[in-house]
N, C-alpha and C positions, 0 to 999 in steps of 0.2 A: 505493499498499499505506499502511494505517495503521500509525502508530509503534507503534501496541500491537501488530498484528499481526510486525511486522519484529522486534520485542523477544521474541516469543513464537517464533517461526522460528528464532531466533538461537539462545534458549537450548535449545531442544528438538535442533536439530543438535550442538552442542556438548557437551550433556548425554549423546548418544548417542555421540558420536566420542570427546571426551576426558572423560570424567565425573571423571577425577582428575588432570586438569593439576595440578601444580606448578611452583615456580621452579627453575630452572637450576643455581641456585646451591648449591654444596654447603656442608653444614653439619651437625653432630651437636647441637648444644644452640641453646637462643636467644641466648646471648652470639654465637654464633660467627656467627650468621645478623647480628645487629647491626653486629659489625663487615663482613661481605661486604657488606650494604646499602649502607653507607656508602663502602665502596670502592668498590662498583660505579656512583656517579653519574659521570655522562659515560665510562661505560669499558664493556668488554663482559662478560660473563657467562664468556665464556671465557677472558679476562684474568685476571679475580680468581681463578676455580677453579685458575689455575696458581701463584698465589703465596700463596694464602693454606694449602696443607699445611704448609710451612715456617712462616709466621706462627704459626697455630694449635700447632705443635710448640713454638714457644717461649714463644707467650703463652696459656698453657690456659686464663686464667681474667681478671676484670677486676684483682685484685690484682697478676697479674703484669704486665698490662699498665700499670697505674695507677705502677709503681714506676719506671718507667722513662722517658728522656725522650724527645720527638719524635724525635732525631737518630737514635737505637737503632730506631725504628720503621722511620723512612725508609728504611734499609737492607735491608728485608723488603718494601717497597712501592714502590722506585722507578721499577718499570716501570709502575706504575697511571698515569691521569690525576691531575694535582694531588697530586703525593706529600708535599710539603712541608706542604700544607692540612690534607691526610687524616690525615697522622704526629699532625700538632697534636689535631685532633680525636679521632681514637682514645685517645689519652693522656686527653683531657679530659673523654671518654664514661666510659672505664674509671671514673677519681675520682669523676664524679659517680653512676654507678651504683653502685660499691663505698659509698660515703659518705651520697648521699641515697636510694638506694632500695633500701638493704639487700642490696646483689648479685643483685637479681631483675629482669628487664627487664619495663617497665610495659607492662599492656595498653593504657592510658587513651594515644588522640593527643596531648592538650595535655600529659600529663608527660612522654611520649616526645621531643618536640619541644623540651623544657627543655635536653636535650643538646647536645652539640657535634657538628654535622655532619647533626643529624637533623630534616630540613625535613619538610615534609608529606607529602609523596609515602614517603621512607624511614619514617616514623611509621606511615602505611596498611600499607604493605607487612608491616612488623611484626605491627601489630594483626592483618591477616589472615592470613597465612601460620603464626603461633605460635598466635593466641586464636580462627581462625577468623571473624572479627568480619565485620560488614558494612561493612568498610572499601573502597574503591577507589584505589589508588595510579595514577596519571595519569603514565603516563612518555611517551616521543615515538612508541612503539610503539602503546599505549592512544587516544593522542591521534588519530594518524592515522589507524588502523583505525576507531576509533566514528565519527569524521568519514565517511571514505570510505563504509562501510558505510550511514550514514542513523541511526546510532543517536543522532545530537545534531548539534548544528550551534554546538556550544561554541566560542568563541574561545579561550577560555583553560583552562588545566588544572583549575581550579576548576569553570568553567562546563561543563566533560566531568563530572567526579565526580560533581557534583550531578545530574544529566540520569542518568546511569548507576545511581546509588544510589536513583534516585527512582524508575526505570521496570525495574529487574530486580529479579524476586524476590530477598526479602532472603537467603533460603537458599542462593543460586547467586552473591553478589556475591564473596566470597573466592575462588570458581575463576575466575569471568566473569575477574576481573582477568587470570588467566594464559592462558586462552582468546584474549584480546586481544592479550597479549603474543607469544604463541608463531605466532600466526596471521601478526602483523605483524613476527615474525623470519625465519619461514621461509615465508611465501607473498604475502602482502602488504606485500610490503617498499616501500622510500620510492621509490626511483626508478623501478623497471620491475616494477609489481605483476604475480605470476604469475596472472592470470586464467585462462589456458587450465586450471589444475588445482585452482581454487580452487573448494570444493562449495560456497559459499552466494551465488554470481552471483546466484541469482534473488532474493533481500533486498538485493541491494548498490546502491545508487544511484550509486556510479561507475561502475559495470559498464554501469549502466542508459545512463548518460549519455555512457560511452564508444562505445557501441554503437548511440546513438539514430541519427545522422546515417546510418549504412550501413544500416539498418533502413527509414530512410524513401526513401533513395534506391532501394534493391531494390522497394520498393513503387509507385515511379513508374514506374521500368522493366517 
């Protein structure tokens, strides 16, 4: 199967099955999403959604967050991964958002990455989710699933990002990010992918390789 055809069938399937796929992080505005995504680094969305209600109630905007020390923020996020660093990042982000960006979450990837705790992946999430920009955030799910299916052979997150942005229709990039994440989270899981319930095995290189020996053996017999 040609790469172009694989991409076409991938987009056709998920456009029909999950046309409105979106992040599972809970948020009500761009500021809250930015906070949630910073916290979600190397942590599950489920855990983040458990701690953000109290956090957002206490810090309803960047001003409130910028006025406290990281020690205070730590008490609200102690159950996430790397809470000390993330508490510092959140306070630093709030100060920069308030004073440098006039309390408006920027849409530009480079501008977003100026803020503490915001790397390329986080910046791409914000740009795609809030602004529907054709930005592809590559986390562990996206990296694994895109390689397994055969959408890319990229060895680094940036290489995978470039391939996906190059070959996906521009208008689907922001939602394709969620297609890949959700497929990786619930079907194409890391250790034991659930190929028996997967609906895209016909275009999956991993599935083809997994079943090739059995197919050859059956033909010989």
